[in-house]
C-alpha positions in Angstrom: -0.1 -0.1 0.0 2.9 2.3 1.0 4.6 1.7 -2.6 1.1 2.6 -4.2 0.9 5.9 -2.5 4.4 6.7 -3.5 3.6 5.9 -7.2 0.4 8.0 -7.1 2.4 10.9 -5.5 5.1 10.8 -8.1 2.4 10.7 -10.8 0.7 13.8 -9.5 4.1 15.6 -9.1 4.8 14.6 -12.8 1.4 15.9 -14.0 1.9 19.1 -12.2 5.2 19.7 -13.9 3.8 18.9 -17.4 0.9 21.1 -16.8 2.9 24.1 -15.9 3.6 26.8 -18.5 7.5 27.0 -18.6 9.7 30.1 -18.8 11.0 30.6 -22.4 14.8 30.7 -22.4 16.3 33.8 -24.3 18.5 33.4 -27.3 22.3 33.6 -27.2 22.2 37.4 -28.2 20.0 38.4 -25.3 22.0 38.6 -22.1 22.1 39.8 -18.5 18.3 39.8 -17.7 17.7 41.8 -14.6 14.2 41.3 -13.3 13.7 43.6 -10.3 11.0 44.4 -7.7 11.5 45.6 -4.2 14.3 43.1 -3.3 18.0 43.9 -3.2 18.9 41.7 -6.1 17.2 40.7 -9.3 15.6 37.4 -9.9 12.0 36.4 -9.8 10.2 39.5 -8.3 7.5 39.1 -5.6 5.9 42.4 -5.3 2.9 43.7 -3.3 -0.1 44.7 -5.4 0.5 48.3 -6.5 4.3 48.3 -6.5 6.4 48.4 -9.6 8.6 46.0 -11.3 11.3 46.6 -14.0 13.1 44.3 -16.4 16.4 45.2 -18.1 18.3 43.3 -20.7 20.9 43.5 -23.4 20.7 42.7 -27.1 24.4 42.0 -28.2 23.4 42.7 -31.9 23.2 46.2 -30.9 20.9 47.5 -33.7 18.1 49.0 -31.7 15.7 46.2 -32.6 12.1 46.8 -31.5 10.7 44.7 -28.7 7.2 44.3 -27.3 5.8 43.0 -24.1 2.8 41.1 -23.0 1.5 40.1 -19.5 -0.6 37.0 -18.6 -2.1 35.9 -15.5 -1.7 32.3 -14.0 -3.1 30.0 -11.4 -0.9 28.8 -8.5 0.5 26.0 -10.5 1.5 28.1 -13.4 -1.4 27.1 -15.6 -3.3 30.0 -17.4 -6.1 31.4 -15.4 -9.7 32.0 -16.6 -9.3 35.8 -16.2 -9.6 37.9 -19.3 -7.0 40.7 -19.7 -9.3 43.5 -18.6 -10.0 41.7 -15.4 -6.3 41.6 -14.2 -4.9 44.6 -15.9 -5.8 48.3 -16.4 -4.5 49.7 -19.6 -2.9 47.9 -22.5 0.1 45.4 -23.2 1.6 44.3 -26.5 3.2 47.8 -26.5 6.8 48.5 -27.7 9.6 49.0 -25.0 10.5 52.6 -25.5 13.4 53.0 -23.2 16.7 51.9 -24.6 20.3 53.0 -24.9 23.4 51.9 -26.9 26.4 50.8 -25.2 29.1 53.4 -24.8 32.9 53.0 -25.2 32.7 49.1 -25.0 34.5 46.5 -27.2 31.3 44.4 -27.4 28.6 46.6 -28.7 24.9 46.1 -27.3 21.7 47.8 -27.0 20.3 48.1 -23.2 16.6 47.9 -22.9 14.6 48.8 -19.6 10.7 48.2 -19.1 9.0 49.4 -15.9 5.5 48.4 -15.0 3.2 50.2 -14.3 3.7 52.7 -17.1 1.6 55.1 -19.4 0.2 52.2 -21.3 0.0 49.4 -18.7 -1.5 51.6 -15.9 -1.9 48.9 -13.1 -2.2 45.2 -12.3 -5.5 44.9 -10.7 -5.5 41.5 -8.9 -2.8 39.4 -7.0 -1.5 36.1 -8.3 1.1 34.6 -10.6 2.1 36.5 -13.8 4.3 35.9 -16.9 6.1 38.8 -18.7 6.7 38.0 -22.3 9.1 39.8 -24.6 8.4 39.7 -28.5 10.2 40.9 -31.5 8.8 42.7 -34.6 7.8 39.4 -36.2 5.7 38.7 -33.1 8.1 35.8 -32.3 8.5 35.1 -28.4 12.1 35.9 -27.4 11.9 35.1 -23.8 9.5 35.2 -20.8 9.8 35.5 -17.1 7.6 34.9 -14.1 6.8 37.1 -11.3 4.4 37.1 -8.3 2.0 39.8 -7.0 0.6 39.5 -3.5 -1.9 41.0 -1.2 -1.1 41.5 2.5 -4.2 39.5 3.8 -2.3 36.9 5.9 0.6 36.8 8.1 3.2 33.9 7.5 5.7 33.0 10.2 8.5 30.6 9.5 11.5 28.7 11.2 14.2 26.7 9.7 15.1 23.5 11.6 17.4 20.6 11.1 15.9 17.3 9.8 14.4 14.9 12.4 15.6 12.0 10.2 19.1 11.2 11.4 20.0 10.0 7.9 19.6 13.9 6.6 20.4 15.7 10.0 23.6 17.1 8.8 22.6 17.8 5.1 19.0 19.1 5.0 17.1 22.1 6.0 13.4 21.9 7.1 10.9 24.7 6.5 8.1 24.9 9.3 5.7 27.7 8.8 2.1 28.8 9.6 -0.4 31.0 7.9 -2.5 33.3 10.1 -5.5 35.0 8.5 -7.0 38.2 9.6 -10.8 39.2 10.0 -10.9 40.4 6.4 -10.4 36.9 5.3 -12.4 33.9 6.2 -10.8 30.6 5.2 -13.1 27.6 4.6 -11.9 24.1 3.5 -8.3 25.0 3.5 -7.2 21.7 2.2 -9.0 22.6 -1.0 -8.8 26.4 -1.1 -5.2 27.1 0.3 -2.1 26.4 -1.9 1.6 26.9 -1.0 4.8 27.7 -2.6 8.3 27.3 -0.9 11.2 28.9 -2.7 14.9 28.6 -1.8 17.3 31.5 -2.7 14.8 33.0 -5.2 15.2 29.8 -7.5 11.9 28.6 -8.8 13.6 25.8 -10.5 13.9 24.0 -7.1 10.6 24.8 -5.3 8.1 22.9 -3.3 4.4 23.2 -4.3 1.1 22.7 -2.7 1.5 21.4 0.7 -1.5 20.8 2.8 -1.9 22.1 6.5 -1.4 19.5 9.0 -3.9 21.1 11.5 -5.7 24.3 12.4 -5.7 26.3 15.6 -8.3 29.0 15.2 -7.4 31.2 12.3 -3.9 29.7 12.1 -3.0 27.0 9.6 0.1 24.9 10.9 2.7 23.2 8.7 5.1 21.2 10.7 6.3 18.7 8.1 9.8 17.2 8.0 10.9 15.6 4.7 7.9 17.2 2.7 9.4 20.6 3.4 13.1 19.6 3.2 15.6 21.3 1.0 19.2 20.1 0.6 21.2 22.6 2.6 23.8 23.1 -0.2 27.0 25.1 0.3 27.8 28.7 0.1 28.2 30.1 -3.6 31.6 30.7 -5.2 32.1 34.2 -6.6 34.2 36.3 -8.7 34.3 40.3 -9.2 35.1 41.5 -12.7 34.2 45.2 -12.3 38.0 46.1 -13.0 39.2 44.7 -16.2 42.7 46.2 -15.7 43.7 44.2 -12.7 43.0 41.2 -11.0 40.3 41.0 -8.3 38.5 38.5 -6.1 39.0 34.9 -7.4 40.5 36.2 -10.8 44.0 34.8 -11.8 44.6 36.9 -15.0 43.1 39.2 -17.7 43.8 39.0 -21.4 42.7 41.4 -24.1 41.8 39.8 -27.4 38.7 40.8 -29.4 37.2 41.5 -25.9 38.6 41.0 -22.5 39.0 37.4 -21.3 39.2 36.6 -17.6 40.7 33.4 -16.0 39.6 32.4 -12.6 41.5 30.3 -10.2 40.9 26.6 -10.4 38.0 25.4 -8.1 37.9 22.1 -6.3 35.2 19.5 -5.2 34.0 20.6 -1.7 31.5 17.9 -1.0 33.9 16.0 1.3 35.3 19.1 3.1 34.1 20.4 6.3 31.7 23.3 6.1 33.3 26.8 6.2 31.3 30.0 6.3 31.9 32.3 3.3 29.4 35.1 2.9 27.7 35.1 -0.5 24.5 36.6 -2.0 22.8 33.3 -2.5 23.5 33.0 -6.2 22.5 36.5 -7.2 24.6 39.1 -9.2 25.2 42.8 -9.5 26.3 44.6 -12.6 29.3 47.1 -11.9 32.3 48.6 -13.7 35.0 51.0 -12.5 35.7 52.1 -16.0 32.7 54.2 -16.5 29.8 55.9 -14.7 26.8 54.0 -15.8 27.4 50.1 -15.6 24.1 49.5 -17.6 25.8 50.8 -20.9 29.5 51.1 -20.0 30.2 47.7 -18.5 32.3 45.5 -20.8 31.2 41.8 -22.0 34.0 39.5 -21.0 34.7 35.7 -21.5 35.1 34.2 -18.0 37.0 31.0 -18.1 36.1 28.4 -15.3 38.4 25.6 -14.1 37.3 22.7 -11.8 39.4 19.8 -10.6 37.1 16.9 -10.0 38.6 13.5 -9.1 35.1 11.7 -9.2 34.5 10.1 -12.6 31.4 10.8 -14.4 29.1 8.2 -15.8 27.8 8.2 -19.3 25.4 11.1 -19.8 26.3 13.0 -16.8 27.6 16.7 -17.1 29.0 19.3 -15.0 27.6 22.8 -15.4 28.1 26.2 -13.9 25.1 27.3 -12.1 23.5 30.6 -10.7 21.2 33.5 -10.9 23.2 34.9 -13.8 20.9 33.1 -16.2 17.9 32.3 -13.8 19.3 29.0 -12.6 19.1 27.2 -15.9 21.8 25.0 -17.7 22.4 25.1 -21.4 25.4 24.8 -23.7 27.0 27.9 -22.5 27.3 26.6 -18.9 28.7 23.1 -19.8 32.1 22.2 -18.4 34.1 19.8 -20.6 37.1 17.6 -19.6 40.7 18.7 -20.8 42.7 15.6 -20.7 45.9 17.6 -21.1 45.3 19.9 -18.0 43.3 17.2 -16.1 40.4 19.8 -15.3 37.0 20.3 -16.4 36.9 23.8 -18.2 34.3 26.1 -19.5 33.8 29.6 -20.7 30.8 32.0 -20.7 30.2 35.6 -21.5 29.4 37.7 -18.6 28.8 41.4 -18.4 31.2 43.0 -15.8 30.0 42.8 -12.2 30.0 40.6 -9.0 28.6 37.1 -9.6 27.8 34.1 -7.5 28.1 30.6 -9.1 28.6 27.0 -8.1 29.0 23.7 -10.0 26.2 21.2 -10.4 25.8 17.8 -11.8 23.3 17.1 -14.6 22.3 13.5 -14.1 21.4 11.0 -16.7 17.6 11.5 -16.2 18.1 15.4 -16.7 17.6 16.3 -13.1 20.3 18.6 -11.3 22.4 17.4 -8.2 23.5 20.7 -6.7 25.5 18.9 -3.9 27.6 16.6 -6.0 30.5 19.1 -6.3 29.7 21.5 -3.5 28.3 19.2 -0.8 25.3 19.7 1.3 25.5 21.1 4.9 22.8 22.1 7.4 24.7 25.2 8.4 24.7 26.8 5.0 23.1 30.2 5.1 19.9 30.1 2.8 17.0 32.4 2.2 13.5 30.8 2.1 10.3 32.5 0.8 6.8 31.0 1.5 3.9 32.1 -0.8 0.3 31.5 0.2 -2.6 31.2 -2.3 -6.3 31.3 -1.7 -9.2 30.6 -4.1 -12.5 31.1 -2.5 -15.3 28.8 -3.4 -16.7 29.7 -6.8 -13.7 32.0 -7.6 -12.0 32.0 -10.9 -8.4 32.8 -9.8 -5.9 32.2 -7.2 -5.2 35.2 -5.0 -1.7 35.5 -3.2 -2.9 36.3 0.2 0.5 36.6 2.0 4.3 36.1 1.7 6.7 35.2 4.5 10.5 34.5 4.7 13.1 32.9 7.0 16.7 32.5 6.9 18.7 29.4 7.9 21.3 31.4 9.8 18.8 31.0 12.6 18.4 27.3 12.2 17.4 25.2 15.3 17.4 21.5 16.2 
């Protein structure tokens, strides 16, 4: 019977992942997408209803191409909602992005675009929920899309990070315990059917936990005290480099070369999975564009080839790959992040185009089934500092969309047993 439940659970998870509308990844000539709300660093914005968001990106062709945007509303599981556009938005979308500038005094030319919402055309988003921002070209081809979340402050969410109660994972996993408290303006009925949740680690939607049910209720408080169901691998602190100065070495940078554009060579990294945990402050996979060679980093920062080197003594099996991983491309892997083995140096090597700035990164293993193992190279430690976000959705009986009624957060630096 237990095996049957596990099979059913796995099937439901797979159905959910298939039903979701995925983000569309940008082509190679679109770089450095910064999607920002009120948070310190860009990523997947989670904003309160009425706040603004902005998206910035570079087109390396640099020909001042026209780009247009559209906004769509989604259910909690990222399937399209039943709302018509005038129900979730005041004004219009499918409008041209009018704010752009060409790069200035850089070896790699590019055009830098910026869109802020609300604006004169898209005056307001009227309801909370999940949204998708899509960018199109002149031929109405979808270039890329990014998710964001809009919430109402109708419920309080308290959270605490704990070590696993399972001794097998006590040194490697972090558990998110949380509760949702609703006020007098929101009366929740049948929370098993009407409340949905989303748990996000370090602003990485690729590695999230969806739709946990409350274990019990105390008055107007819904309690979630799971163990393995809300468990995340602790991971390790991110590695980082700082390329804001292309005329001298900086953090973790071994040397620079000037060819067609600047080339940056990092020091060789090693496998940390079997080392003891060492605290090394990071920005949880994020990045920040910066340059000391100009006043406006958005258009004066250079693009550079960054060379990565990894010493890995663990043999890979057929179909497994090592990739560079981080918020610089929204935690996705592709050909630009692949590390290949160099038999002469005995190292895994890779290079990728980055705009000048401060970047977090780590190495991950893409397994034979396509899944990503973040701990294969870096290890998993319960002490690792991670930021967790909890999003609560509510669909009242008879309603046609999922409202986001509250957002909470917790940091594992305060982890307890």
